[in-house]
N, C-alpha and C positions, 0 to 999 in steps of 0.2 A: 469166703474166698471168692474173688472175682473170677468170672469165667472168661479170662483174656485169651488163654491159649486155645480154647475150643468154643468159640461163640456159637450161639444157637443157630441151627440151620435156617436160611432166609426163607425157604419155601414152606416152612411150617406155619400153620395159620394161627394157632393159639398156644400161648406159653403160660405155664403156671409155676408158682413158687412151692417147693416141696421141702419137707423136713423128715429126715430119717435119723433115729438114734440107735447106736450100737449098744444094746442092753446086755451084751454077753461079756465074758472075760477074755475073748479071743479077738485078734485083729481081724477085720473084715475088709473085703474089697467090694465097692459098689460100682456096678457097670451098667450102662445103658447101651444095648447093641441092636435094638430093633429100629433105630432111626437111620435111614440111609445118609451117607456122607457126613456123619457126625460121630465124633469119638468122645465118650465121657467115661472116665474111670477114676476113682478116688480110693485111697486107703483111709479106713475109719478105725481108730483106736478104741479100745473098750471105754465105754461111757461117753464117747465123743458124739456130738450132734453134727449132722451134715445138712446144711441148707443150700439148696440149689434151684436153678430155674431150668425147666424142661418142657418140651412140647407135650401137649395134653395126652397124646397117644403113647407116650414113652413108657417103657416097662423096666423097672429097676431090678437088676439081678444082684443078689447078695451072695458073695462067695466067702465062706468062712475059712480062715487060714489054719491049717494043721501043719504038722512037721513035713516040710518040703512039698506040701500040696495045698491046693484050695478046693474046697467042695462047694458046689452050688447048693446053697441051703434054702434060698427063697427067691421068688419072683413076685414083685409087687407092682401093680399098676400105679404110676405116678399120681393119678387123680385121687387115689386113696391116701396119698401122702401130702396132699394139697393143703397149704396154709394160707390164710388171707393176711392182708396188711395189719389188721387189728391183732391177730394172734402173734404175729412177729413182734409188734410193739409191746404186747403184754409180756411175752417171754423176755424181752430186753428189760422191761421195768422190773420184772420178778427177779432177774439176776442182780440188778442194781440194788433192789430192796434187800435181797439176801446179803450182798456185800456190805451194805450199810448197817444191817443188823449185826453182822459179824464184827464190824468195826466198833459199834457201840458196846457189844458184849466185851470186847477186848479192853475198851476204855473203862468200863464198869469194874472189870477184874483188877485193872491197875489201880483205880481209885480205892477199891476195897483193900488191896494189898498195902497201899500207902497209909490208909486209915488204921489198918491193924498194926502196922509197924509203929505209927505215931502213938497208939494207945499203949504200947509196950513200954 
């Protein structure tokens, strides 16, 4: 998702790309609140991956949603979530390869079904 509504603060010297995965079965809210004059908050659904750009000194707060509340469950320095361009490209290629593999599996199953019906 593009950061159109909340561009990075201009006075921040170094920006990094980060990736966080919600590995829980609950909805989470990711928030960065330690950067002055900058607002960053996203809802992350179970299993969803959040890729974002942040200042190097940013601290990601993870709030886990409960019934009518959200509990601060973790604070993670963004430099620990840093990914480089090669890792982003590899993740994209892996997803494409998995989709292609699923497509080929589906085609194989269809061919086997057609062959089985033809033999009957």
